[in-house]
ZAMIDREN-348932 format. One record per residue: x, y, z of N, C-alpha, C, O, CB in turn. Coordinates in Angstrom, 3 decimals. Glycine has a CB too. Layout:
N
X;Y;Z;X;Y;Z;X;Y;Z;X;Y;Z;X;Y;Z $
...
//
This chain:
204
0.847;-1.201;0.000;0.000;0.000;0.000;0.876;1.241;0.000;1.890;1.294;0.695;-0.955;0.011;1.226 $
0.484;2.234;-0.778;1.264;3.456;-0.856;1.272;4.154;0.485;0.278;4.117;1.209;0.716;4.382;-1.938 $
2.388;4.795;0.830;2.516;5.527;2.082;2.783;6.986;1.785;3.037;7.359;0.640;3.635;4.937;2.958 $
2.725;7.821;2.831;2.997;9.244;2.648;4.415;9.459;2.149;4.674;10.408;1.409;2.776;10.008;3.957 $
5.345;8.579;2.550;6.739;8.730;2.131;6.913;8.502;0.633;7.870;8.983;0.026;7.623;7.764;2.903 $
5.966;7.755;0.042;6.059;7.439;-1.381;4.972;8.142;-2.195;4.757;7.815;-3.362;5.967;5.933;-1.587 $
4.297;9.096;-1.584;3.232;9.790;-2.295;3.808;10.547;-3.486;4.797;11.270;-3.366;2.483;10.754;-1.352 $
3.171;10.364;-4.634;3.624;11.062;-5.826;3.471;12.568;-5.617;2.379;13.069;-5.352;2.833;10.594;-7.076 $
4.586;13.266;-5.742;4.595;14.683;-5.411;3.651;15.500;-6.277;3.079;16.486;-5.813;5.984;15.225;-5.539 $
3.484;15.098;-7.530;2.685;15.896;-8.453;1.198;15.579;-8.396;0.404;16.250;-9.056;3.180;15.695;-9.848 $
0.805;14.576;-7.625;-0.588;14.159;-7.597;-1.195;14.319;-6.206;-0.546;14.040;-5.197;-0.712;12.716;-8.056 $
-2.455;14.773;-6.167;-3.224;14.797;-4.944;-3.817;13.403;-4.717;-3.979;12.631;-5.662;-4.336;15.885;-5.005 $
-4.138;13.088;-3.466;-4.689;11.780;-3.137;-6.198;11.856;-2.965;-6.713;12.773;-2.325;-4.039;11.229;-1.869 $
-6.908;10.881;-3.541;-8.351;10.754;-3.327;-8.638;9.424;-2.634;-7.857;8.478;-2.730;-9.130;10.854;-4.678 $
-9.759;9.370;-1.945;-10.187;8.161;-1.240;-11.692;8.040;-1.372;-12.414;9.005;-1.123;-9.760;8.192;0.261 $
-12.175;6.872;-1.759;-13.617;6.663;-1.819;-13.923;5.179;-1.720;-13.082;4.334;-2.027;-14.206;7.252;-3.117 $
-15.148;4.874;-1.284;-15.555;3.483;-1.161;-16.998;3.286;-1.574;-17.783;4.234;-1.612;-15.355;3.001;0.257 $
-17.342;2.040;-1.885;-18.710;1.680;-2.273;-19.128;0.456;-1.467;-18.365;-0.501;-1.343;-18.816;1.399;-3.816 $
-20.348;0.489;-0.915;-20.860;-0.628;-0.122;-21.358;-1.765;-1.014;-22.046;-1.514;-2.003;-21.986;-0.151;0.796 $
-21.021;-3.004;-0.678;-21.559;-4.162;-1.401;-22.866;-4.628;-0.774;-22.919;-5.688;-0.151;-20.539;-5.316;-1.414 $
-23.915;-3.836;-0.939;-25.206;-4.189;-0.337;-26.220;-4.678;-1.363;-27.357;-4.991;-1.010;-25.773;-2.996;0.402 $
-25.825;-4.744;-2.607;-26.712;-5.208;-3.671;-25.977;-5.094;-4.987;-24.844;-4.615;-5.034;-28.041;-4.398;-3.703 $
-26.615;-5.531;-6.054;-25.997;-5.433;-7.361;-25.770;-3.958;-7.724;-26.641;-3.115;-7.508;-26.871;-6.133;-8.426 $
-24.610;-3.668;-8.266;-24.320;-2.302;-8.695;-25.331;-1.883;-9.757;-25.690;-2.676;-10.627;-22.868;-2.185;-9.239 $
-25.791;-0.625;-9.682;-26.789;-0.135;-10.617;-26.302;1.142;-11.296;-25.191;1.608;-11.046;-28.121;0.111;-9.900 $
-27.142;1.692;-12.148;-26.757;2.872;-12.918;-26.405;4.053;-12.020;-25.514;4.838;-12.343;-27.875;3.264;-13.865 $
-27.106;4.179;-10.891;-26.799;5.263;-9.961;-25.400;5.128;-9.387;-24.688;6.123;-9.249;-27.818;5.297;-8.836 $
-24.988;3.881;-9.042;-23.624;3.648;-8.566;-22.603;4.037;-9.632;-21.575;4.652;-9.348;-23.439;2.174;-8.167 $
-22.925;3.655;-10.871;-21.992;3.932;-11.973;-21.835;5.425;-12.214;-20.718;5.938;-12.278;-22.467;3.251;-13.254 $
-22.963;6.119;-12.348;-22.912;7.540;-12.661;-22.446;8.371;-11.462;-21.729;9.359;-11.618;-24.279;8.018;-13.126 $
-22.864;7.954;-10.270;-22.576;8.761;-9.092;-21.206;8.533;-8.495;-20.681;9.410;-7.810;-23.590;8.503;-8.064 $
-20.603;7.357;-8.742;-19.334;7.064;-8.081;-18.351;6.301;-8.969;-17.244;6.779;-9.216;-19.589;6.276;-6.829 $
-18.739;5.137;-9.442;-17.782;4.218;-10.043;-17.119;4.785;-11.302;-15.907;4.655;-11.477;-18.471;2.919;-10.375 $
-17.902;5.406;-12.167;-17.332;6.006;-13.376;-16.296;7.057;-13.021;-15.228;7.129;-13.629;-18.434;6.627;-14.241 $
-16.627;7.872;-12.027;-15.728;8.933;-11.600;-14.441;8.363;-11.002;-13.355;8.893;-11.235;-16.426;9.837;-10.586 $
-14.568;7.285;-10.234;-13.388;6.658;-9.638;-12.421;6.180;-10.719;-11.210;6.372;-10.610;-13.801;5.482;-8.741 $
-12.964;5.562;-11.754;-12.124;5.047;-12.828;-11.438;6.203;-13.565;-10.249;6.128;-13.876;-12.963;4.198;-13.811 $
-12.182;7.254;-13.836;-11.616;8.408;-14.540;-10.529;9.094;-13.725;-9.495;9.484;-14.267;-12.712;9.407;-14.875 $
-10.761;9.240;-12.425;-9.854;10.004;-11.583;-8.539;9.283;-11.294;-7.581;9.912;-10.845;-10.532;10.335;-10.293 $
-8.476;7.967;-11.546;-7.237;7.235;-11.270;-6.077;7.708;-12.136;-4.915;7.477;-11.803;-7.454;5.752;-11.483 $
-6.393;8.368;-13.245;-5.342;8.864;-14.129;-4.805;10.230;-13.690;-3.734;10.651;-14.128;-5.866;8.953;-15.549 $
-5.552;10.916;-12.827;-5.164;12.260;-12.410;-4.718;12.334;-10.956;-3.994;13.252;-10.572;-6.305;13.205;-12.627 $
-5.147;11.373;-10.150;-4.897;11.415;-8.716;-4.257;10.120;-8.227;-4.341;9.085;-8.888;-6.195;11.674;-7.962 $
-3.624;10.192;-7.077;-3.221;8.992;-6.367;-4.505;8.436;-5.749;-5.077;9.051;-4.849;-2.096;9.288;-5.269 $
-4.950;7.303;-6.218;-6.322;6.844;-5.981;-6.385;5.660;-5.027;-5.729;4.639;-5.232;-6.975;6.469;-7.294 $
-7.199;5.820;-3.964;-7.479;4.751;-3.020;-8.982;4.457;-3.100;-9.801;5.294;-2.722;-7.038;5.142;-1.554 $
-9.338;3.271;-3.591;-10.737;2.879;-3.737;-10.948;1.575;-2.977;-10.186;0.623;-3.145;-11.131;2.723;-5.246 $
-12.000;1.531;-2.127;-12.192;0.324;-1.335;-13.638;-0.155;-1.375;-14.567;0.612;-1.628;-11.769;0.570;0.101 $
-13.794;-1.454;-1.116;-15.107;-2.078;-0.979;-15.474;-2.032;0.497;-14.812;-2.661;1.323;-15.116;-3.557;-1.532 $
-16.528;-1.288;0.832;-16.868;-0.986;2.224;-17.736;-2.086;2.836;-18.914;-1.874;3.121;-17.592;0.364;2.312 $
-17.139;-3.262;3.034;-17.929;-4.388;3.522;-18.298;-4.264;5.005;-19.316;-4.811;5.429;-17.169;-5.672;3.296 $
-17.490;-3.556;5.794;-17.870;-3.352;7.195;-19.146;-2.524;7.297;-19.998;-2.796;8.143;-16.732;-2.663;7.968 $
-19.279;-1.530;6.452;-20.491;-0.711;6.448;-21.717;-1.533;6.057;-22.815;-1.295;6.561;-20.328;0.471;5.491 $
-21.530;-2.487;5.171;-22.674;-3.267;4.694;-23.262;-4.166;5.775;-24.386;-4.647;5.633;-22.264;-4.109;3.506 $
-22.513;-4.400;6.861;-22.998;-5.280;7.924;-24.210;-4.708;8.650;-24.917;-5.439;9.343;-21.891;-5.545;8.919 $
-24.455;-3.414;8.501;-25.648;-2.837;9.140;-26.928;-3.362;8.504;-27.990;-3.320;9.124;-25.616;-1.307;9.052 $
-26.838;-3.857;7.271;-28.042;-4.330;6.577;-27.920;-5.750;6.031;-28.915;-6.476;6.005;-28.368;-3.398;5.448 $
-26.743;-6.165;5.598;-26.561;-7.508;5.026;-26.148;-8.459;6.144;-25.091;-8.283;6.750;-25.490;-7.501;3.874 $
-26.973;-9.463;6.420;-26.734;-10.365;7.546;-26.331;-11.771;7.123;-26.011;-12.602;7.972;-27.962;-10.440;8.399 $
-26.341;-12.047;5.825;-26.023;-13.383;5.321;-24.579;-13.392;4.805;-24.249;-12.663;3.870;-27.022;-13.810;4.192 $
-23.722;-14.217;5.414;-22.297;-14.222;5.083;-22.046;-14.630;3.632;-21.227;-14.023;2.942;-21.549;-15.159;6.018 $
-22.756;-15.663;3.176;-22.570;-16.136;1.799;-22.970;-15.041;0.809;-22.271;-14.794;-0.174;-23.400;-17.426;1.543 $
-24.091;-14.395;1.079;-24.544;-13.317;0.206;-23.530;-12.182;0.179;-23.244;-11.633;-0.885;-25.910;-12.795;0.661 $
-22.986;-11.828;1.331;-22.028;-10.728;1.392;-20.761;-11.050;0.605;-20.236;-10.199;-0.112;-21.675;-10.412;2.843 $
-20.274;-12.284;0.743;-19.080;-12.678;-0.019;-19.324;-12.546;-1.515;-18.461;-12.065;-2.249;-18.671;-14.122;0.322 $
-20.503;-12.974;-1.968;-20.819;-12.882;-3.401;-20.929;-11.429;-3.853;-20.480;-11.082;-4.945;-22.128;-13.624;-3.708 $
-21.527;-10.577;-3.014;-21.670;-9.163;-3.365;-20.309;-8.475;-3.447;-20.096;-7.618;-4.304;-22.560;-8.446;-2.341 $
-19.394;-8.847;-2.563;-18.044;-8.279;-2.587;-17.330;-8.642;-3.884;-16.725;-7.789;-4.533;-17.230;-8.769;-1.378 $
-17.408;-9.921;-4.251;-16.757;-10.378;-5.487;-17.384;-9.700;-6.700;-16.673;-9.253;-7.600;-16.860;-11.916;-5.623 $
-18.713;-9.622;-6.727;-19.402;-8.988;-7.853;-18.966;-7.531;-8.008;-18.714;-7.068;-9.120;-20.929;-9.067;-7.663 $
-18.878;-6.809;-6.883;-18.496;-5.394;-6.947;-17.055;-5.240;-7.417;-16.749;-4.340;-8.198;-18.678;-4.724;-5.576 $
-16.172;-6.111;-6.947;-14.777;-6.062;-7.389;-14.682;-6.308;-8.899;-13.946;-5.619;-9.605;-13.930;-7.104;-6.621 $
-15.433;-7.295;-9.376;-15.420;-7.598;-10.811;-16.002;-6.442;-11.624;-15.508;-6.130;-12.708;-16.208;-8.889;-11.093 $
-17.054;-5.806;-11.097;-17.642;-4.658;-11.785;-16.611;-3.541;-11.945;-16.482;-2.957;-13.020;-18.875;-4.142;-11.016 $
-15.885;-3.252;-10.878;-14.873;-2.199;-10.940;-13.786;-2.533;-11.959;-13.388;-1.678;-12.750;-14.248;-1.981;-9.560 $
-13.311;-3.769;-11.937;-12.259;-4.166;-12.876;-12.769;-4.127;-14.313;-12.044;-3.743;-15.230;-11.738;-5.574;-12.539 $
-14.035;-4.532;-14.500;-14.614;-4.512;-15.845;-14.769;-3.084;-16.361;-14.660;-2.841;-17.563;-15.972;-5.219;-15.850 $
-15.021;-2.145;-15.460;-15.169;-0.744;-15.856;-13.837;-0.068;-16.148;-13.795;1.016;-16.730;-15.891;0.019;-14.777 $
-12.749;-0.717;-15.740;-11.439;-0.159;-16.064;-10.608;0.294;-14.889;-9.561;0.910;-15.089;-11.612;0.966;-16.959 $
-11.038;0.011;-13.651;-10.185;0.352;-12.510;-8.919;-0.501;-12.594;-8.993;-1.727;-12.679;-10.936;0.124;-11.141 $
-7.778;0.146;-12.570;-6.501;-0.508;-12.810;-5.722;-0.622;-11.498;-5.318;0.395;-10.936;-5.680;0.267;-13.867 $
-5.505;-1.849;-10.999;-4.745;-2.022;-9.751;-3.315;-1.484;-9.842;-2.668;-1.284;-8.814;-4.703;-3.491;-9.376 $
-2.817;-1.249;-11.054;-1.495;-0.648;-11.214;-1.540;0.869;-11.005;-0.512;1.499;-10.756;-0.935;-0.971;-12.603 $
-2.744;1.448;-11.109;-2.903;2.884;-10.940;-3.595;3.249;-9.630;-3.403;4.346;-9.105;-3.678;3.449;-12.098 $
-4.404;2.325;-9.103;-5.187;2.583;-7.900;-4.872;1.545;-6.827;-4.566;0.393;-7.133;-6.691;2.580;-8.223 $
-4.951;1.968;-5.571;-4.913;1.024;-4.454;-6.356;0.567;-4.249;-7.192;1.339;-3.779;-4.295;1.678;-3.125 $
-6.645;-0.669;-4.597;-8.002;-1.209;-4.593;-8.061;-2.322;-3.551;-7.334;-3.309;-3.668;-8.417;-1.737;-6.018 $
-8.912;-2.181;-2.534;-8.859;-3.121;-1.423;-10.214;-3.299;-0.750;-11.154;-2.539;-0.980;-7.843;-2.661;-0.409 $
-10.281;-4.323;0.085;-11.474;-4.592;0.882;-11.267;-4.000;2.275;-10.251;-4.247;2.924;-11.772;-6.129;0.960 $
-12.237;-3.226;2.715;-12.147;-2.497;3.976;-11.780;-3.397;5.158;-10.907;-3.044;5.951;-13.457;-1.805;4.257 $
-12.435;-4.552;5.283;-12.238;-5.413;6.448;-10.859;-6.052;6.496;-10.463;-6.568;7.541;-13.282;-6.487;6.464 $
-10.117;-6.031;5.394;-8.759;-6.570;5.400;-7.795;-5.662;6.165;-6.715;-6.095;6.567;-8.265;-6.766;3.968 $
-8.183;-4.419;6.362;-7.344;-3.466;7.096;-7.931;-3.329;8.496;-8.871;-2.561;8.700;-7.269;-2.065;6.365 $
-7.391;-4.059;9.450;-7.966;-4.125;10.797;-7.972;-2.772;11.501;-8.753;-2.544;12.425;-7.199;-5.126;11.635 $
-7.100;-1.886;11.059;-7.039;-0.568;11.689;-8.323;0.233;11.518;-8.572;1.158;12.291;-5.885;0.213;11.124 $
-9.146;-0.098;10.524;-10.430;0.588;10.378;-11.272;0.406;11.638;-11.798;1.373;12.188;-11.192;0.062;9.141 $
-11.396;-0.844;12.091;-12.205;-1.123;13.278;-11.529;-0.597;14.543;-12.201;-0.074;15.432;-12.460;-2.630;13.407 $
-10.207;-0.731;14.630;-9.490;-0.293;15.825;-9.571;1.218;16.006;-9.824;1.700;17.110;-8.032;-0.728;15.755 $
-9.360;1.958;14.934;-9.387;3.408;15.037;-10.805;3.921;15.261;-10.993;4.983;15.855;-8.795;4.034;13.783 $
-11.803;3.176;14.792;-13.185;3.576;15.053;-13.444;3.646;16.555;-14.075;4.588;17.036;-14.169;2.596;14.384 $
-12.957;2.647;17.297;-13.158;2.678;18.742;-12.450;3.885;19.375;-12.994;4.541;20.263;-12.650;1.373;19.373 $
-11.246;4.159;18.911;-10.501;5.301;19.458;-11.242;6.608;19.190;-11.362;7.451;20.078;-9.081;5.362;18.853 $
-11.738;6.775;17.966;-12.452;8.014;17.641;-13.819;8.065;18.309;-14.330;9.151;18.582;-12.612;8.154;16.128 $
-14.424;6.897;18.581;-15.677;6.883;19.341;-15.504;7.598;20.684;-16.426;8.239;21.188;-16.154;5.430;19.568 $
-14.316;7.474;21.241;-14.069;8.001;22.582;-13.842;9.511;22.604;-13.687;10.095;23.676;-12.877;7.309;23.185 $
-13.822;10.147;21.434;-13.735;11.614;21.400;-14.916;12.225;20.641;-14.992;13.443;20.481;-12.410;12.054;20.751 $
-15.844;11.367;20.171;-16.970;11.852;19.373;-18.214;11.993;20.239;-18.652;11.006;20.830;-17.249;10.903;18.192 $
-18.796;13.183;20.336;-20.010;13.361;21.149;-21.225;12.714;20.485;-21.368;12.754;19.263;-20.281;14.858;21.385 $
-22.092;12.121;21.294;-23.304;11.509;20.767;-24.181;12.534;20.061;-24.870;12.206;19.096;-24.084;10.836;21.887 $
-24.156;13.768;20.540;-24.988;14.808;19.928;-24.638;15.020;18.461;-25.506;15.377;17.665;-24.836;16.119;20.687 $
-23.378;14.805;18.096;-22.975;14.933;16.699;-23.603;13.834;15.851;-24.097;14.090;14.753;-21.448;14.889;16.574 $
-23.579;12.610;16.369;-24.118;11.471;15.621;-25.636;11.516;15.543;-26.222;11.015;14.583;-23.675;10.163;16.261 $
-26.275;12.108;16.536;-27.730;12.217;16.527;-28.227;13.142;15.427;-29.411;13.123;15.090;-28.222;12.708;17.869 $
-27.334;13.954;14.864;-27.702;14.867;13.778;-27.492;14.252;12.395;-27.854;14.855;11.385;-26.899;16.148;13.888 $
-26.908;13.055;12.349;-26.622;12.415;11.062;-27.922;12.122;10.317;-28.889;11.641;10.908;-25.814;11.110;11.267 $
-27.939;12.413;9.027;-29.159;12.285;8.227;-29.713;10.860;8.229;-30.918;10.662;8.387;-28.888;12.722;6.799 $
-28.830;9.859;8.054;-29.295;8.471;7.958;-29.945;8.028;9.265;-30.972;7.349;9.255;-28.126;7.533;7.603 $
-29.348;8.411;10.378;-29.910;8.053;11.683;-31.245;8.746;11.901;-32.216;8.105;12.303;-28.936;8.419;12.811 $
-31.306;10.038;11.644;-32.548;10.783;11.839;-33.652;10.252;10.938;-34.808;10.170;11.354;-32.326;12.271;11.573 $
-33.303;9.890;9.701;-34.295;9.369;8.762;-34.843;8.025;9.234;-36.044;7.769;9.143;-33.683;9.227;7.363 $
-33.948;7.163;9.742;-34.386;5.855;10.229;-35.315;6.003;11.427;-36.321;5.301;11.530;-33.177;4.989;10.604 $
-34.977;6.916;12.332;-35.815;7.149;13.508;-37.178;7.705;13.092;-38.213;7.283;13.608;-35.116;8.118;14.487 $
-37.169;8.659;12.151;-38.419;9.277;11.700;-39.352;8.262;11.050;-40.573;8.393;11.126;-38.123;10.406;10.720 $
-38.757;7.231;10.401;-39.559;6.214;9.738;-39.917;5.061;10.672;-40.532;4.082;10.250;-38.822;5.684;8.530 $
-39.531;5.180;11.941;-39.878;4.158;12.915;-39.106;2.865;12.761;-39.545;1.822;13.247;-41.318;3.870;12.830 $
-37.958;2.912;12.091;-37.162;1.711;11.897;-36.376;1.375;13.163;-36.066;2.250;13.972;-36.211;1.886;10.708 $
-36.063;0.097;13.314;-35.179;-0.307;14.397;-33.762;0.130;14.041;-33.249;-0.235;12.984;-35.251;-1.851;14.646 $
-33.134;0.898;14.905;-31.809;1.443;14.626;-30.770;0.695;15.450;-30.766;0.786;16.678;-31.757;2.963;14.930 $
-29.892;-0.044;14.781;-28.829;-0.713;15.519;-27.669;0.251;15.761;-27.605;1.323;15.159;-28.343;-1.963;14.757 $
-26.760;-0.140;16.642;-25.644;0.733;17.005;-24.758;1.013;15.796;-24.163;2.085;15.682;-24.816;0.104;18.134 $
-24.677;0.025;14.889;-23.862;0.224;13.693;-24.352;1.390;12.855;-23.544;2.168;12.349;-23.850;-1.032;12.857 $
-25.667;1.525;12.700;-26.218;2.647;11.940;-25.935;3.961;12.655;-25.585;4.957;12.023;-27.733;2.471;11.727 $
-26.089;3.957;13.982;-25.825;5.176;14.753;-24.351;5.583;14.655;-24.030;6.766;14.546;-26.220;4.971;16.228 $
-23.459;4.584;14.696;-22.016;4.845;14.717;-21.402;4.909;13.322;-20.200;5.128;13.173;-21.316;3.778;15.523 $
-22.226;4.718;12.316;-21.785;4.688;10.921;-20.877;5.865;10.555;-19.856;5.657;9.899;-22.988;4.679;10.010 $
-21.221;7.106;10.962;-20.376;8.240;10.568;-18.954;8.182;11.132;-18.030;8.725;10.526;-21.023;9.519;11.008 $
-18.770;7.530;12.283;-17.427;7.440;12.852;-16.575;6.471;12.033;-15.412;6.753;11.746;-17.489;6.988;14.333 $
-17.154;5.328;11.657;-16.418;4.397;10.798;-16.097;5.054;9.469;-15.005;4.865;8.932;-17.224;3.104;10.573 $
-17.029;5.820;8.935;-16.762;6.513;7.677;-15.657;7.563;7.855;-14.834;7.763;6.962;-18.049;7.177;7.148 $
-15.646;8.220;8.998;-14.573;9.185;9.274;-13.219;8.483;9.278;-12.239;9.000;8.740;-14.811;9.897;10.630 $
-13.174;7.301;9.889;-11.934;6.521;9.906;-11.518;6.139;8.495;-10.349;6.261;8.129;-12.100;5.261;10.766 $
-12.491;5.671;7.698;-12.197;5.308;6.304;-11.447;6.430;5.595;-10.524;6.192;4.816;-13.497;4.983;5.545 $
-11.859;7.636;5.881;-11.278;8.809;5.226;-9.943;9.189;5.860;-8.930;9.304;5.171;-12.248;9.994;5.295 $
-9.950;9.380;7.163;-8.810;9.989;7.841;-7.572;9.112;7.856;-6.449;9.615;7.834;-9.183;10.330;9.241 $
-7.772;7.796;7.893;-6.640;6.882;8.027;-5.693;6.959;6.820;-4.506;6.652;6.935;-7.146;5.452;8.201 $
-6.229;7.369;5.667;-5.413;7.402;4.450;-4.970;8.822;4.062;-4.287;9.004;3.055;-6.188;6.783;3.303 $
-5.354;9.810;4.851;-4.937;11.197;4.665;-5.142;11.703;3.226;-4.203;12.205;2.608;-3.480;11.339;5.048 $
-6.360;11.572;2.696;-6.595;12.050;1.326;-6.715;13.563;1.273;-7.001;14.217;2.276;-7.857;11.415;0.750 $
-6.493;14.103;0.089;-6.748;15.527;-0.134;-8.220;15.761;-0.437;-8.812;16.741;0.015;-5.876;16.064;-1.284 $
-8.812;14.837;-1.218;-10.207;14.968;-1.629;-10.936;13.636;-1.467;-10.353;12.559;-1.595;-10.298;15.456;-3.088 $
-12.244;13.752;-1.179;-13.090;12.563;-1.074;-14.255;12.733;-2.037;-15.160;13.520;-1.758;-13.599;12.342;0.399 $
-14.264;12.016;-3.175;-15.386;12.121;-4.116;-16.663;11.551;-3.510;-16.701;10.382;-3.124;-15.058;11.391;-5.430 $
-17.701;12.368;-3.424;-18.979;11.937;-2.853;-20.126;12.599;-3.583;-19.945;13.588;-4.294;-19.047;12.260;-1.354 $
-21.323;12.033;-3.397;-22.528;12.696;-3.848;-22.939;13.744;-2.823;-22.418;13.772;-1.708;-23.662;11.678;-4.081 $
-23.871;14.601;-3.206;-24.312;15.669;-2.317;-24.848;15.112;-1.001;-24.671;15.722;0.053;-25.380;16.516;-3.001 $
-25.508;13.942;-1.065;-26.108;13.354;0.130;-25.061;12.842;1.121;-25.378;12.592;2.283;-27.031;12.221;-0.264 $
-23.816;12.687;0.665;-22.751;12.199;1.541;-21.894;13.322;2.114;-20.979;13.070;2.898;-21.872;11.232;0.787 $
-22.188;14.556;1.726;-21.349;15.671;2.163;-21.300;15.773;3.684;-20.258;16.101;4.250;-21.861;16.981;1.571 $
-22.417;15.494;4.347;-22.438;15.593;5.813;-21.406;14.668;6.453;-20.804;15.017;7.469;-23.834;15.260;6.347 $
-21.200;13.483;5.860;-20.223;12.556;6.419;-18.812;13.146;6.371;-18.010;12.932;7.279;-20.265;11.224;5.665 $
-18.523;13.882;5.310;-17.207;14.523;5.230;-17.097;15.606;6.288;-16.049;15.773;6.911;-16.964;15.118;3.823 $
-18.178;16.338;6.488;-18.173;17.387;7.507;-17.972;16.793;8.900;-17.248;17.363;9.716;-19.483;18.187;7.457 $
-18.610;15.646;9.179;-18.432;14.981;10.468;-16.985;14.512;10.615;-16.384;14.665;11.678;-19.408;13.784;10.609 $
-16.425;13.940;9.539;-15.028;13.501;9.584;-14.096;14.677;9.875;-13.145;14.547;10.645;-14.633;12.829;8.256 $
-14.372;15.808;9.263;-13.561;16.998;9.502;-13.676;17.450;10.962;-12.683;17.828;11.583;-13.987;18.135;8.555 $
-14.898;17.407;11.500;-15.109;17.829;12.886;-14.388;16.896;13.858;-13.745;17.353;14.804;-16.611;17.870;13.211 $
-14.498;15.584;13.618;-13.839;14.611;14.500;-12.325;14.773;14.420;-11.641;14.769;15.443;-14.245;13.162;14.123 $
-11.805;14.915;13.201;-10.359;15.082;13.035;-9.870;16.354;13.720;-8.816;16.360;14.356;-9.992;15.114;11.547 $
-10.643;17.432;13.585;-10.262;18.684;14.218;-10.203;18.556;15.730;-9.272;19.050;16.366;-11.227;19.780;13.832 $
-11.206;17.889;16.310;-11.226;17.709;17.768;-10.061;16.838;18.215;-9.396;17.152;19.202;-12.560;17.081;18.222 $
-9.808;15.742;17.494;-8.701;14.851;17.840;-7.374;15.602;17.777;-6.532;15.472;18.666;-8.672;13.630;16.897 $
-7.199;16.385;16.720;-5.950;17.136;16.556;-5.753;18.165;17.671;-4.631;18.398;18.122;-5.933;17.836;15.199 $
-6.847;18.770;18.104;-6.730;19.756;19.183;-6.311;19.101;20.503;-5.632;19.714;21.327;-8.059;20.496;19.368 $
-6.731;17.838;20.687;-6.403;17.134;21.925;-5.006;16.513;21.871;-4.241;16.608;22.831;-7.442;16.051;22.204 $
-4.681;15.879;20.747;-3.477;15.056;20.672;-2.397;15.588;19.735;-1.350;14.956;19.594;-3.850;13.691;20.243 $
-2.620;16.716;19.101;-1.651;17.236;18.141;-2.102;16.976;16.717;-3.133;16.343;16.491;-0.281;16.615;18.375 $
-1.336;17.460;15.764;-1.725;17.373;14.353;-1.487;15.963;13.813;-0.448;15.669;13.222;-0.943;18.404;13.511 $
-2.481;15.102;14.035;-2.391;13.706;13.600;-3.048;13.510;12.240;-2.482;12.871;11.353;-3.040;12.782;14.632 $
-4.258;14.069;12.082;-5.050;13.804;10.881;-5.054;14.999;9.944;-5.107;16.151;10.373;-6.479;13.436;11.259 $
-4.997;14.697;8.658;-5.166;15.710;7.625;-6.656;15.980;7.459;-7.455;15.043;7.441;-4.521;15.259;6.276 $
-7.038;17.237;7.338;-8.451;17.598;7.182;-8.821;17.488;5.706;-8.304;18.252;4.892;-8.734;19.045;7.724 $
-9.705;16.553;5.340;-10.036;16.327;3.929;-11.103;17.294;3.429;-11.804;17.935;4.212;-10.509;14.895;3.724 $
-11.207;17.381;2.115;-12.245;18.196;1.476;-13.105;17.309;0.591;-12.593;16.386;-0.042;-11.619;19.353;0.648 $
-14.420;17.579;0.536;-15.279;16.801;-0.376;-15.060;17.223;-1.814;-14.754;18.382;-2.093;-16.761;16.967;-0.005 $
-15.218;16.280;-2.720;-15.178;16.565;-4.157;-16.517;16.125;-4.717;-16.795;14.928;-4.797;-13.969;15.830;-4.881 $
-17.356;17.090;-5.110;-18.716;16.794;-5.555;-18.929;17.351;-6.969;-19.271;18.523;-7.122;-19.763;17.390;-4.565 $
-18.729;16.523;-8.000;-18.996;16.995;-9.364;-20.458;17.398;-9.506;-21.344;16.645;-9.102;-18.640;15.905;-10.400 $
-20.723;18.559;-10.064;-22.096;19.058;-10.164;-22.994;18.123;-10.955;-24.179;17.994;-10.648;-22.106;20.427;-10.804 $
-22.439;17.467;-11.973;-23.285;16.652;-12.837;-23.710;15.351;-12.180;-24.630;14.694;-12.670;-22.569;16.354;-14.122 $
-23.060;14.952;-11.070;-23.439;13.707;-10.394;-23.670;13.937;-8.904;-23.536;13.006;-8.110;-22.358;12.637;-10.597 $
-24.014;15.158;-8.515;-24.236;15.451;-7.096;-25.330;14.559;-6.529;-25.209;14.041;-5.419;-24.606;16.931;-6.899 $
-26.410;14.382;-7.310;-27.483;13.454;-6.942;-27.961;12.790;-8.225;-28.306;13.480;-9.184;-28.670;14.191;-6.197 $
-27.987;11.459;-8.258;-28.494;10.736;-9.420;-29.930;10.330;-9.107;-30.184;9.574;-8.169;-27.598;9.480;-9.765 $
-30.868;10.845;-9.909;-32.288;10.662;-9.632;-32.828;9.408;-10.314;-32.529;9.142;-11.478;-33.078;11.887;-10.086 $
-33.634;8.640;-9.567;-34.259;7.445;-10.117;-35.554;7.760;-10.854;-35.935;8.923;-10.984;-34.529;6.451;-9.016 $
-36.221;6.728;-11.331;-37.448;6.923;-12.101;-38.598;7.455;-11.249;-39.583;7.971;-11.776;-37.859;5.620;-12.750 $
-38.465;7.325;-9.920;-39.523;7.833;-9.031;-39.262;9.250;-8.559;-40.009;9.772;-7.731;-39.672;6.928;-7.830 $
-38.213;9.881;-9.072;-37.894;11.246;-8.694;-37.042;11.352;-7.450;-36.625;12.448;-7.078;-39.139;12.007;-8.494 $
-36.772;10.214;-6.791;-35.938;10.201;-5.595;-34.514;9.790;-5.970;-34.248;9.385;-7.102;-36.524;9.241;-4.525 $
-33.592;9.904;-4.984;-32.237;9.459;-5.229;-32.248;7.978;-5.638;-32.912;7.161;-5.001;-31.356;9.684;-3.976 $
-31.513;7.642;-6.695;-31.503;6.263;-7.172;-30.876;5.345;-6.121;-29.828;5.656;-5.557;-30.738;6.157;-8.509 $
-31.532;4.212;-5.869;-31.040;3.234;-4.904;-31.086;1.853;-5.528;-31.539;1.691;-6.661;-31.867;3.271;-3.595 $
-30.610;0.846;-4.780;-30.576;-0.511;-5.308;-31.963;-1.122;-5.448;-32.111;-2.174;-6.071;-29.730;-1.380;-4.423 $
-32.978;-0.483;-4.880;-34.354;-0.976;-5.033;-35.041;-0.335;-6.225;-36.202;-0.633;-6.502;-35.164;-0.708;-3.765 $
//
């Protein structure tokens, strides 16, 4: 895996991930995957399969393994080049889970209670597991651990970048300048990909 000591001086670093919670669809392609493939030629690119995040909804191990493989094959078929990008599975890097616990200990619950996904689940009367509530902290770790300059996201994910920035800022104030503060990268043409029902396109 590329390190800061070997970072290409002329290139900025990007970091992004996609959850294997269902078959990749047109919204995934237009909103994220196409952009990831294109950006590998301009940036030092870190792209990962976010299988830890998928555990909040996918409970069948066999199904999850198949979804991970399918997503990896989709990326390779679209042109993601392992010679140009660091392409990996989130759960293979144990530090994601370890650092999540550390950042949990400096993250106020009031911050997580404002997260859109959590508030939406509560408003709809859904059962909210701790993973959904703590989701923004794991996402912050996904970002901060690799010290990217930019994080390509859709408009609906911008709040997660803001939370990551807030957590990193608080950690740095307590322990010194450990984390780089990332910036979101939101192409206007794919800020939100709309489905046939007028809502954000989803796997359903």
